[in-house]
PDB file with one MODEL, atoms N, CA, C and O in Angstrom:
MODEL        1
ATOM      1  N   UNK A   1    -109.480  -2.088  64.457  1.00  0.00           N
ATOM      2  CA  UNK A   1    -108.277  -3.320  63.845  1.00  0.00           C
ATOM      3  C   UNK A   1    -108.191  -2.448  62.352  1.00  0.00           C
ATOM      4  O   UNK A   1    -109.241  -2.131  61.791  1.00  0.00           O
ATOM      5  N   UNK A   2    -107.148  -2.170  61.892  1.00  0.00           N
ATOM      6  CA  UNK A   2    -107.115  -1.635  60.736  1.00  0.00           C
ATOM      7  C   UNK A   2    -106.457  -2.788  59.596  1.00  0.00           C
ATOM      8  O   UNK A   2    -105.261  -3.039  59.454  1.00  0.00           O
ATOM      9  N   UNK A   3    -107.558  -3.370  58.875  1.00  0.00           N
ATOM     10  CA  UNK A   3    -107.055  -4.660  58.471  1.00  0.00           C
ATOM     11  C   UNK A   3    -107.150  -4.686  56.929  1.00  0.00           C
ATOM     12  O   UNK A   3    -107.211  -5.758  56.327  1.00  0.00           O
ATOM     13  N   UNK A   4    -107.165  -3.317  56.205  1.00  0.00           N
ATOM     14  CA  UNK A   4    -106.788  -3.176  54.746  1.00  0.00           C
ATOM     15  C   UNK A   4    -106.436  -2.289  54.640  1.00  0.00           C
ATOM     16  O   UNK A   4    -106.778  -1.297  55.284  1.00  0.00           O
ATOM     17  N   UNK A   5    -105.383  -2.369  53.525  1.00  0.00           N
ATOM     18  CA  UNK A   5    -103.989  -2.058  52.799  1.00  0.00           C
ATOM     19  C   UNK A   5    -104.239  -1.466  51.475  1.00  0.00           C
ATOM     20  O   UNK A   5    -104.207  -2.223  50.505  1.00  0.00           O
ATOM     21  N   UNK A   6    -104.512  -0.066  51.282  1.00  0.00           N
ATOM     22  CA  UNK A   6    -104.711   0.819  50.452  1.00  0.00           C
ATOM     23  C   UNK A   6    -103.208   1.460  49.879  1.00  0.00           C
ATOM     24  O   UNK A   6    -102.425   2.123  50.560  1.00  0.00           O
ATOM     25  N   UNK A   7    -103.029   1.062  48.397  1.00  0.00           N
ATOM     26  CA  UNK A   7    -101.882   1.747  47.859  1.00  0.00           C
ATOM     27  C   UNK A   7    -101.878   2.337  46.767  1.00  0.00           C
ATOM     28  O   UNK A   7    -101.903   1.712  45.707  1.00  0.00           O
ATOM     29  N   UNK A   8    -101.849   3.544  46.828  1.00  0.00           N
ATOM     30  CA  UNK A   8    -101.923   4.685  45.233  1.00  0.00           C
ATOM     31  C   UNK A   8    -100.876   4.262  44.327  1.00  0.00           C
ATOM     32  O   UNK A   8     -99.910   3.672  44.812  1.00  0.00           O
ATOM     33  N   UNK A   9    -100.928   4.479  43.069  1.00  0.00           N
ATOM     34  CA  UNK A   9     -99.846   4.130  42.032  1.00  0.00           C
ATOM     35  C   UNK A   9    -100.058   4.910  41.149  1.00  0.00           C
ATOM     36  O   UNK A   9    -101.103   5.544  41.009  1.00  0.00           O
ATOM     37  N   UNK A  10     -98.775   4.973  40.216  1.00  0.00           N
ATOM     38  CA  UNK A  10     -98.900   5.746  39.011  1.00  0.00           C
ATOM     39  C   UNK A  10     -98.264   5.015  38.177  1.00  0.00           C
ATOM     40  O   UNK A  10     -97.658   4.026  38.589  1.00  0.00           O
ATOM     41  N   UNK A  11     -98.277   5.478  36.334  1.00  0.00           N
ATOM     42  CA  UNK A  11     -97.615   4.726  35.771  1.00  0.00           C
ATOM     43  C   UNK A  11     -96.323   5.235  35.653  1.00  0.00           C
ATOM     44  O   UNK A  11     -95.980   6.415  35.723  1.00  0.00           O
ATOM     45  N   UNK A  12     -95.538   4.108  35.442  1.00  0.00           N
ATOM     46  CA  UNK A  12     -93.858   4.310  35.237  1.00  0.00           C
ATOM     47  C   UNK A  12     -93.707   5.491  34.288  1.00  0.00           C
ATOM     48  O   UNK A  12     -94.693   5.648  33.568  1.00  0.00           O
ATOM     49  N   UNK A  13     -92.678   6.393  34.103  1.00  0.00           N
ATOM     50  CA  UNK A  13     -92.470   7.157  33.245  1.00  0.00           C
ATOM     51  C   UNK A  13     -90.778   6.417  32.850  1.00  0.00           C
ATOM     52  O   UNK A  13     -90.215   5.667  33.647  1.00  0.00           O
ATOM     53  N   UNK A  14     -90.261   6.753  31.696  1.00  0.00           N
ATOM     54  CA  UNK A  14     -89.015   6.094  31.069  1.00  0.00           C
ATOM     55  C   UNK A  14     -88.129   6.556  32.231  1.00  0.00           C
ATOM     56  O   UNK A  14     -87.066   5.940  32.159  1.00  0.00           O
ATOM     57  N   UNK A  15     -88.145   7.368  33.236  1.00  0.00           N
ATOM     58  CA  UNK A  15     -87.208   7.618  34.266  1.00  0.00           C
ATOM     59  C   UNK A  15     -86.657   6.287  35.074  1.00  0.00           C
ATOM     60  O   UNK A  15     -85.507   5.919  35.312  1.00  0.00           O
ATOM     61  N   UNK A  16     -87.839   5.760  35.373  1.00  0.00           N
ATOM     62  CA  UNK A  16     -88.154   4.924  36.039  1.00  0.00           C
ATOM     63  C   UNK A  16     -87.831   3.397  35.829  1.00  0.00           C
ATOM     64  O   UNK A  16     -88.472   2.754  34.997  1.00  0.00           O
ATOM     65  N   UNK A  17     -86.799   2.795  36.613  1.00  0.00           N
ATOM     66  CA  UNK A  17     -85.907   1.695  35.981  1.00  0.00           C
ATOM     67  C   UNK A  17     -86.509   0.350  36.676  1.00  0.00           C
ATOM     68  O   UNK A  17     -86.002  -0.740  36.408  1.00  0.00           O
ATOM     69  N   UNK A  18     -87.454   0.445  37.451  1.00  0.00           N
ATOM     70  CA  UNK A  18     -88.018  -0.840  38.289  1.00  0.00           C
ATOM     71  C   UNK A  18     -90.088  -0.405  38.230  1.00  0.00           C
ATOM     72  O   UNK A  18     -90.683   0.653  38.025  1.00  0.00           O
ATOM     73  N   UNK A  19     -90.456  -1.476  38.450  1.00  0.00           N
ATOM     74  CA  UNK A  19     -92.177  -1.292  38.711  1.00  0.00           C
ATOM     75  C   UNK A  19     -92.195  -2.023  40.020  1.00  0.00           C
ATOM     76  O   UNK A  19     -91.519  -2.978  40.403  1.00  0.00           O
ATOM     77  N   UNK A  20     -93.057  -1.393  40.559  1.00  0.00           N
ATOM     78  CA  UNK A  20     -93.598  -2.410  41.843  1.00  0.00           C
ATOM     79  C   UNK A  20     -94.797  -3.136  41.664  1.00  0.00           C
ATOM     80  O   UNK A  20     -95.134  -3.891  42.576  1.00  0.00           O
ATOM     81  N   UNK A  21     -95.751  -3.015  40.299  1.00  0.00           N
ATOM     82  CA  UNK A  21     -96.764  -3.638  40.050  1.00  0.00           C
ATOM     83  C   UNK A  21     -97.078  -3.396  38.404  1.00  0.00           C
ATOM     84  O   UNK A  21     -96.830  -2.369  37.771  1.00  0.00           O
ATOM     85  N   UNK A  22     -97.598  -4.446  37.975  1.00  0.00           N
ATOM     86  CA  UNK A  22     -98.094  -4.209  36.758  1.00  0.00           C
ATOM     87  C   UNK A  22     -99.411  -4.325  36.783  1.00  0.00           C
ATOM     88  O   UNK A  22     -99.993  -5.244  37.359  1.00  0.00           O
ATOM     89  N   UNK A  23    -100.164  -3.082  35.944  1.00  0.00           N
ATOM     90  CA  UNK A  23    -101.526  -2.771  35.895  1.00  0.00           C
ATOM     91  C   UNK A  23    -101.972  -3.212  34.576  1.00  0.00           C
ATOM     92  O   UNK A  23    -101.204  -2.680  33.775  1.00  0.00           O
ATOM     93  N   UNK A  24    -102.628  -3.752  34.101  1.00  0.00           N
ATOM     94  CA  UNK A  24    -103.517  -3.479  32.509  1.00  0.00           C
ATOM     95  C   UNK A  24    -102.105  -3.427  31.741  1.00  0.00           C
ATOM     96  O   UNK A  24    -101.851  -2.386  31.137  1.00  0.00           O
ATOM     97  N   UNK A  25    -101.203  -4.439  31.722  1.00  0.00           N
ATOM     98  CA  UNK A  25     -99.997  -4.192  30.747  1.00  0.00           C
ATOM     99  C   UNK A  25     -98.986  -3.103  31.247  1.00  0.00           C
ATOM    100  O   UNK A  25     -97.818  -3.133  30.861  1.00  0.00           O
ATOM    101  N   UNK A  26     -99.399  -2.233  32.026  1.00  0.00           N
ATOM    102  CA  UNK A  26     -98.488  -0.986  32.376  1.00  0.00           C
ATOM    103  C   UNK A  26     -97.757  -1.293  33.517  1.00  0.00           C
ATOM    104  O   UNK A  26     -98.206  -1.897  34.491  1.00  0.00           O
ATOM    105  N   UNK A  27     -96.424  -0.797  33.364  1.00  0.00           N
ATOM    106  CA  UNK A  27     -95.697  -0.800  34.595  1.00  0.00           C
ATOM    107  C   UNK A  27     -95.957   0.712  35.580  1.00  0.00           C
ATOM    108  O   UNK A  27     -96.039   1.904  35.285  1.00  0.00           O
ATOM    109  N   UNK A  28     -96.036  -0.132  36.971  1.00  0.00           N
ATOM    110  CA  UNK A  28     -96.557   1.028  37.682  1.00  0.00           C
ATOM    111  C   UNK A  28     -95.575   0.884  39.175  1.00  0.00           C
ATOM    112  O   UNK A  28     -94.945  -0.065  39.642  1.00  0.00           O
ATOM    113  N   UNK A  29     -95.814   2.465  39.697  1.00  0.00           N
ATOM    114  CA  UNK A  29     -94.729   2.218  40.880  1.00  0.00           C
ATOM    115  C   UNK A  29     -95.735   3.006  42.280  1.00  0.00           C
ATOM    116  O   UNK A  29     -96.518   3.954  42.222  1.00  0.00           O
ATOM    117  N   UNK A  30     -95.348   2.235  43.353  1.00  0.00           N
ATOM    118  CA  UNK A  30     -96.674   2.991  44.725  1.00  0.00           C
ATOM    119  C   UNK A  30     -95.881   4.183  44.752  1.00  0.00           C
ATOM    120  O   UNK A  30     -94.669   4.308  44.572  1.00  0.00           O
ATOM    121  N   UNK A  31     -97.155   5.424  45.121  1.00  0.00           N
ATOM    122  CA  UNK A  31     -96.985   6.294  45.381  1.00  0.00           C
ATOM    123  C   UNK A  31     -96.872   6.268  47.177  1.00  0.00           C
ATOM    124  O   UNK A  31     -95.839   6.487  47.811  1.00  0.00           O
ATOM    125  N   UNK A  32     -98.302   5.922  47.791  1.00  0.00           N
ATOM    126  CA  UNK A  32     -98.319   6.062  48.961  1.00  0.00           C
ATOM    127  C   UNK A  32     -99.010   4.979  49.547  1.00  0.00           C
ATOM    128  O   UNK A  32     -99.923   4.543  48.846  1.00  0.00           O
ATOM    129  N   UNK A  33     -98.832   4.423  50.631  1.00  0.00           N
ATOM    130  CA  UNK A  33     -99.487   3.349  51.229  1.00  0.00           C
ATOM    131  C   UNK A  33    -100.256   3.539  52.665  1.00  0.00           C
ATOM    132  O   UNK A  33     -99.787   4.364  53.450  1.00  0.00           O
ATOM    133  N   UNK A  34    -101.308   2.870  52.992  1.00  0.00           N
ATOM    134  CA  UNK A  34    -101.993   3.309  53.896  1.00  0.00           C
ATOM    135  C   UNK A  34    -102.850   2.047  54.450  1.00  0.00           C
ATOM    136  O   UNK A  34    -103.198   1.065  53.795  1.00  0.00           O
ATOM    137  N   UNK A  35    -103.059   2.269  55.582  1.00  0.00           N
ATOM    138  CA  UNK A  35    -104.073   1.157  56.458  1.00  0.00           C
ATOM    139  C   UNK A  35    -105.330   1.732  56.756  1.00  0.00           C
ATOM    140  O   UNK A  35    -105.346   2.877  57.207  1.00  0.00           O
ATOM    141  N   UNK A  36    -106.502   1.050  56.554  1.00  0.00           N
ATOM    142  CA  UNK A  36    -107.891   1.458  57.351  1.00  0.00           C
ATOM    143  C   UNK A  36    -108.464   0.292  57.947  1.00  0.00           C
ATOM    144  O   UNK A  36    -108.080  -0.859  57.736  1.00  0.00           O
ATOM    145  N   UNK A  37    -109.632   0.723  58.890  1.00  0.00           N
ATOM    146  CA  UNK A  37    -110.457  -0.278  59.333  1.00  0.00           C
ATOM    147  C   UNK A  37    -111.521  -0.741  58.187  1.00  0.00           C
ATOM    148  O   UNK A  37    -111.802  -0.042  57.213  1.00  0.00           O
ATOM    149  N   UNK A  38    -112.001  -1.869  58.422  1.00  0.00           N
ATOM    150  CA  UNK A  38    -113.139  -2.441  57.514  1.00  0.00           C
ATOM    151  C   UNK A  38    -114.121  -1.676  57.396  1.00  0.00           C
ATOM    152  O   UNK A  38    -114.556  -0.989  58.320  1.00  0.00           O
ATOM    153  N   UNK A  39    -114.560  -1.707  56.303  1.00  0.00           N
ATOM    154  CA  UNK A  39    -115.995  -1.132  56.020  1.00  0.00           C
ATOM    155  C   UNK A  39    -115.863  -0.019  54.945  1.00  0.00           C
ATOM    156  O   UNK A  39    -115.013   0.867  54.873  1.00  0.00           O
ATOM    157  N   UNK A  40    -117.073  -0.324  54.005  1.00  0.00           N
ATOM    158  CA  UNK A  40    -117.330   0.438  53.135  1.00  0.00           C
ATOM    159  C   UNK A  40    -116.395   2.174  52.854  1.00  0.00           C
ATOM    160  O   UNK A  40    -115.424   2.497  52.170  1.00  0.00           O
ATOM    161  N   UNK A  41    -117.320   2.920  53.785  1.00  0.00           N
ATOM    162  CA  UNK A  41    -116.945   4.185  54.444  1.00  0.00           C
ATOM    163  C   UNK A  41    -115.392   4.276  54.386  1.00  0.00           C
ATOM    164  O   UNK A  41    -114.789   5.005  53.599  1.00  0.00           O
ATOM    165  N   UNK A  42    -114.721   3.339  55.437  1.00  0.00           N
ATOM    166  CA  UNK A  42    -113.274   3.690  55.779  1.00  0.00           C
ATOM    167  C   UNK A  42    -112.490   3.433  54.346  1.00  0.00           C
ATOM    168  O   UNK A  42    -111.493   4.103  54.078  1.00  0.00           O
ATOM    169  N   UNK A  43    -113.028   2.357  53.378  1.00  0.00           N
ATOM    170  CA  UNK A  43    -112.183   2.360  51.901  1.00  0.00           C
ATOM    171  C   UNK A  43    -112.383   3.440  51.178  1.00  0.00           C
ATOM    172  O   UNK A  43    -111.428   3.885  50.541  1.00  0.00           O
ATOM    173  N   UNK A  44    -113.535   4.028  51.124  1.00  0.00           N
ATOM    174  CA  UNK A  44    -114.144   5.191  50.317  1.00  0.00           C
ATOM    175  C   UNK A  44    -113.266   6.417  50.717  1.00  0.00           C
ATOM    176  O   UNK A  44    -112.617   7.086  49.912  1.00  0.00           O
ATOM    177  N   UNK A  45    -113.320   6.606  51.920  1.00  0.00           N
ATOM    178  CA  UNK A  45    -112.665   7.787  52.431  1.00  0.00           C
ATOM    179  C   UNK A  45    -110.923   7.581  52.246  1.00  0.00           C
ATOM    180  O   UNK A  45    -110.240   8.585  52.041  1.00  0.00           O
ATOM    181  N   UNK A  46    -110.418   6.515  52.316  1.00  0.00           N
ATOM    182  CA  UNK A  46    -109.132   6.449  51.975  1.00  0.00           C
ATOM    183  C   UNK A  46    -108.697   6.387  50.317  1.00  0.00           C
ATOM    184  O   UNK A  46    -107.648   6.780  49.806  1.00  0.00           O
ATOM    185  N   UNK A  47    -109.579   5.915  49.833  1.00  0.00           N
ATOM    186  CA  UNK A  47    -109.363   5.959  48.373  1.00  0.00           C
ATOM    187  C   UNK A  47    -109.364   7.349  47.767  1.00  0.00           C
ATOM    188  O   UNK A  47    -108.785   7.745  46.755  1.00  0.00           O
ATOM    189  N   UNK A  48    -110.250   8.087  48.730  1.00  0.00           N
ATOM    190  CA  UNK A  48    -110.420   9.273  47.919  1.00  0.00           C
ATOM    191  C   UNK A  48    -109.170  10.285  48.615  1.00  0.00           C
ATOM    192  O   UNK A  48    -108.821  11.233  47.911  1.00  0.00           O
ATOM    193  N   UNK A  49    -108.571  10.137  49.801  1.00  0.00           N
ATOM    194  CA  UNK A  49    -107.130  10.628  50.336  1.00  0.00           C
ATOM    195  C   UNK A  49    -106.154  10.397  49.507  1.00  0.00           C
ATOM    196  O   UNK A  49    -105.286  11.263  49.405  1.00  0.00           O
ATOM    197  N   UNK A  50    -106.062   9.217  48.741  1.00  0.00           N
ATOM    198  CA  UNK A  50    -104.756   8.929  48.354  1.00  0.00           C
ATOM    199  C   UNK A  50    -104.761   9.388  46.831  1.00  0.00           C
ATOM    200  O   UNK A  50    -103.667   9.572  46.296  1.00  0.00           O
ATOM    201  N   UNK A  51    -106.307   9.648  45.865  1.00  0.00           N
ATOM    202  CA  UNK A  51    -106.245   9.943  44.821  1.00  0.00           C
ATOM    203  C   UNK A  51    -106.153  11.737  44.845  1.00  0.00           C
ATOM    204  O   UNK A  51    -106.209  12.332  43.769  1.00  0.00           O
ATOM    205  N   UNK A  52    -106.046  12.322  45.832  1.00  0.00           N
ATOM    206  CA  UNK A  52    -105.827  14.005  46.065  1.00  0.00           C
ATOM    207  C   UNK A  52    -104.430  14.091  45.285  1.00  0.00           C
ATOM    208  O   UNK A  52    -103.992  15.117  44.765  1.00  0.00           O
ATOM    209  N   UNK A  53    -103.825  12.873  45.293  1.00  0.00           N
ATOM    210  CA  UNK A  53    -101.995  13.280  44.480  1.00  0.00           C
ATOM    211  C   UNK A  53    -102.361  13.035  43.179  1.00  0.00           C
ATOM    212  O   UNK A  53    -102.792  12.013  42.646  1.00  0.00           O
ATOM    213  N   UNK A  54    -102.034  14.549  42.587  1.00  0.00           N
ATOM    214  CA  UNK A  54    -102.278  14.614  40.828  1.00  0.00           C
ATOM    215  C   UNK A  54    -101.656  13.432  40.414  1.00  0.00           C
ATOM    216  O   UNK A  54    -102.336  12.925  39.522  1.00  0.00           O
ATOM    217  N   UNK A  55    -100.482  12.653  40.719  1.00  0.00           N
ATOM    218  CA  UNK A  55     -99.576  11.851  40.241  1.00  0.00           C
ATOM    219  C   UNK A  55    -100.445  10.398  40.121  1.00  0.00           C
ATOM    220  O   UNK A  55    -100.249   9.578  39.223  1.00  0.00           O
ATOM    221  N   UNK A  56    -101.354  10.260  41.110  1.00  0.00           N
ATOM    222  CA  UNK A  56    -101.949   8.872  41.032  1.00  0.00           C
ATOM    223  C   UNK A  56    -103.044   8.750  40.055  1.00  0.00           C
ATOM    224  O   UNK A  56    -103.812   9.584  39.576  1.00  0.00           O
ATOM    225  N   UNK A  57    -102.864   7.116  39.846  1.00  0.00           N
ATOM    226  CA  UNK A  57    -103.698   7.237  38.531  1.00  0.00           C
ATOM    227  C   UNK A  57    -104.933   5.873  39.036  1.00  0.00           C
ATOM    228  O   UNK A  57    -105.975   5.603  38.440  1.00  0.00           O
ATOM    229  N   UNK A  58    -104.464   5.296  40.116  1.00  0.00           N
ATOM    230  CA  UNK A  58    -105.236   4.087  41.087  1.00  0.00           C
ATOM    231  C   UNK A  58    -105.064   4.058  42.387  1.00  0.00           C
ATOM    232  O   UNK A  58    -104.227   4.785  42.922  1.00  0.00           O
ATOM    233  N   UNK A  59    -105.893   3.146  43.127  1.00  0.00           N
ATOM    234  CA  UNK A  59    -105.721   2.671  44.287  1.00  0.00           C
ATOM    235  C   UNK A  59    -106.006   1.301  44.242  1.00  0.00           C
ATOM    236  O   UNK A  59    -107.088   0.819  43.906  1.00  0.00           O
ATOM    237  N   UNK A  60    -104.968   0.664  44.602  1.00  0.00           N
ATOM    238  CA  UNK A  60    -104.896  -0.859  44.853  1.00  0.00           C
ATOM    239  C   UNK A  60    -105.542  -1.111  46.305  1.00  0.00           C
ATOM    240  O   UNK A  60    -105.224  -0.439  47.286  1.00  0.00           O
ATOM    241  N   UNK A  61    -106.535  -2.208  46.335  1.00  0.00           N
ATOM    242  CA  UNK A  61    -107.063  -2.333  47.861  1.00  0.00           C
ATOM    243  C   UNK A  61    -107.158  -3.829  48.193  1.00  0.00           C
ATOM    244  O   UNK A  61    -107.686  -4.661  47.456  1.00  0.00           O
ATOM    245  N   UNK A  62    -106.552  -4.097  49.459  1.00  0.00           N
ATOM    246  CA  UNK A  62    -106.081  -5.499  49.704  1.00  0.00           C
ATOM    247  C   UNK A  62    -106.805  -5.569  51.153  1.00  0.00           C
ATOM    248  O   UNK A  62    -106.809  -4.667  51.990  1.00  0.00           O
ATOM    249  N   UNK A  63    -107.333  -6.665  51.245  1.00  0.00           N
ATOM    250  CA  UNK A  63    -107.778  -6.951  52.613  1.00  0.00           C
ATOM    251  C   UNK A  63    -106.163  -8.062  53.107  1.00  0.00           C
ATOM    252  O   UNK A  63    -105.351  -8.730  52.467  1.00  0.00           O
ATOM    253  N   UNK A  64    -106.388  -7.710  54.639  1.00  0.00           N
ATOM    254  CA  UNK A  64    -105.375  -8.313  55.037  1.00  0.00           C
ATOM    255  C   UNK A  64    -104.900 -10.127  54.779  1.00  0.00           C
ATOM    256  O   UNK A  64    -103.809 -10.692  54.699  1.00  0.00           O
ATOM    257  N   UNK A  65    -106.176 -10.556  54.719  1.00  0.00           N
ATOM    258  CA  UNK A  65    -105.826 -11.775  54.867  1.00  0.00           C
ATOM    259  C   UNK A  65    -105.561 -12.445  53.366  1.00  0.00           C
ATOM    260  O   UNK A  65    -105.263 -13.628  53.200  1.00  0.00           O
ATOM    261  N   UNK A  66    -105.762 -11.248  52.075  1.00  0.00           N
ATOM    262  CA  UNK A  66    -105.423 -11.378  50.863  1.00  0.00           C
ATOM    263  C   UNK A  66    -104.051 -11.117  50.842  1.00  0.00           C
ATOM    264  O   UNK A  66    -103.374 -11.869  50.141  1.00  0.00           O
ATOM    265  N   UNK A  67    -103.397 -10.075  51.552  1.00  0.00           N
ATOM    266  CA  UNK A  67    -101.916  -9.417  51.241  1.00  0.00           C
ATOM    267  C   UNK A  67    -101.035 -10.718  52.323  1.00  0.00           C
ATOM    268  O   UNK A  67     -99.805 -10.683  52.352  1.00  0.00           O
ATOM    269  N   UNK A  68    -101.749 -11.722  53.094  1.00  0.00           N
ATOM    270  CA  UNK A  68    -100.811 -12.644  53.556  1.00  0.00           C
ATOM    271  C   UNK A  68    -101.075 -13.521  52.356  1.00  0.00           C
ATOM    272  O   UNK A  68     -99.986 -13.877  51.906  1.00  0.00           O
ATOM    273  N   UNK A  69    -102.014 -13.982  51.701  1.00  0.00           N
ATOM    274  CA  UNK A  69    -102.057 -14.967  50.911  1.00  0.00           C
ATOM    275  C   UNK A  69    -100.739 -14.728  49.634  1.00  0.00           C
ATOM    276  O   UNK A  69    -100.106 -15.564  48.989  1.00  0.00           O
ATOM    277  N   UNK A  70    -100.692 -13.271  49.636  1.00  0.00           N
ATOM    278  CA  UNK A  70     -99.575 -13.092  48.437  1.00  0.00           C
ATOM    279  C   UNK A  70     -98.166 -13.149  48.919  1.00  0.00           C
ATOM    280  O   UNK A  70     -97.230 -13.404  48.160  1.00  0.00           O
ATOM    281  N   UNK A  71     -98.035 -12.925  50.110  1.00  0.00           N
ATOM    282  CA  UNK A  71     -96.684 -13.019  50.879  1.00  0.00           C
ATOM    283  C   UNK A  71     -96.261 -14.488  51.160  1.00  0.00           C
ATOM    284  O   UNK A  71     -95.114 -14.900  50.989  1.00  0.00           O
ATOM    285  N   UNK A  72     -97.458 -15.347  51.673  1.00  0.00           N
ATOM    286  CA  UNK A  72     -97.278 -16.820  51.539  1.00  0.00           C
ATOM    287  C   UNK A  72     -96.977 -17.421  50.329  1.00  0.00           C
ATOM    288  O   UNK A  72     -96.293 -18.443  50.389  1.00  0.00           O
ATOM    289  N   UNK A  73     -97.337 -17.012  49.227  1.00  0.00           N
ATOM    290  CA  UNK A  73     -97.319 -17.471  48.010  1.00  0.00           C
ATOM    291  C   UNK A  73     -95.790 -17.155  47.161  1.00  0.00           C
ATOM    292  O   UNK A  73     -95.315 -17.803  46.229  1.00  0.00           O
ATOM    293  N   UNK A  74     -95.176 -15.809  47.912  1.00  0.00           N
ATOM    294  CA  UNK A  74     -93.939 -14.956  47.345  1.00  0.00           C
ATOM    295  C   UNK A  74     -93.010 -16.160  48.278  1.00  0.00           C
ATOM    296  O   UNK A  74     -92.206 -16.810  47.609  1.00  0.00           O
ATOM    297  N   UNK A  75     -93.086 -16.444  49.640  1.00  0.00           N
ATOM    298  CA  UNK A  75     -92.278 -17.002  50.199  1.00  0.00           C
ATOM    299  C   UNK A  75     -92.088 -18.526  49.868  1.00  0.00           C
ATOM    300  O   UNK A  75     -90.940 -18.954  49.751  1.00  0.00           O
ATOM    301  N   UNK A  76     -93.263 -19.438  49.698  1.00  0.00           N
ATOM    302  CA  UNK A  76     -93.264 -20.645  49.080  1.00  0.00           C
ATOM    303  C   UNK A  76     -92.251 -20.519  47.771  1.00  0.00           C
ATOM    304  O   UNK A  76     -91.195 -21.151  47.824  1.00  0.00           O
ATOM    305  N   UNK A  77     -92.504 -19.831  46.761  1.00  0.00           N
ATOM    306  CA  UNK A  77     -91.581 -19.547  45.676  1.00  0.00           C
ATOM    307  C   UNK A  77     -90.294 -19.254  46.075  1.00  0.00           C
ATOM    308  O   UNK A  77     -89.448 -19.856  45.413  1.00  0.00           O
ATOM    309  N   UNK A  78     -89.852 -18.509  46.961  1.00  0.00           N
ATOM    310  CA  UNK A  78     -88.655 -18.144  47.242  1.00  0.00           C
ATOM    311  C   UNK A  78     -87.767 -19.158  47.989  1.00  0.00           C
ATOM    312  O   UNK A  78     -86.556 -19.100  48.200  1.00  0.00           O
ATOM    313  N   UNK A  79     -88.804 -20.250  48.390  1.00  0.00           N
ATOM    314  CA  UNK A  79     -87.985 -21.426  49.212  1.00  0.00           C
ATOM    315  C   UNK A  79     -87.534 -22.466  47.929  1.00  0.00           C
ATOM    316  O   UNK A  79     -86.447 -23.022  48.087  1.00  0.00           O
ATOM    317  N   UNK A  80     -88.021 -22.665  47.111  1.00  0.00           N
ATOM    318  CA  UNK A  80     -88.096 -23.450  45.723  1.00  0.00           C
ATOM    319  C   UNK A  80     -87.137 -23.537  45.153  1.00  0.00           C
ATOM    320  O   UNK A  80     -87.113 -24.128  44.073  1.00  0.00           O
TER     321      UNK A  80
ENDMDL
END
C-alpha cells in the first residue's frame, strides 16, 4: 500500500498569482505529486526522483494519516 505522499515544490515568481503552500515565509507552488510505499528507501528514492526537476527547491513528505489530519482540520474550518 502506498501511504506516503511526496510533493515537490518551487518558489513562486512574480508571474504566479497564487501559492499552494508557504515554506519559510516564501510562497511556493507544487510541481509534481507522487505516492510511495512506507519505508526510508521508498521515501529517499521518491525524493531523488522529484528533485531531478531543476525547478524543484524541495520536497514535502506526508504520511497518509497526517494528510488526513490536515483534511479533517480543513473540513472542520469550512463548516464553521
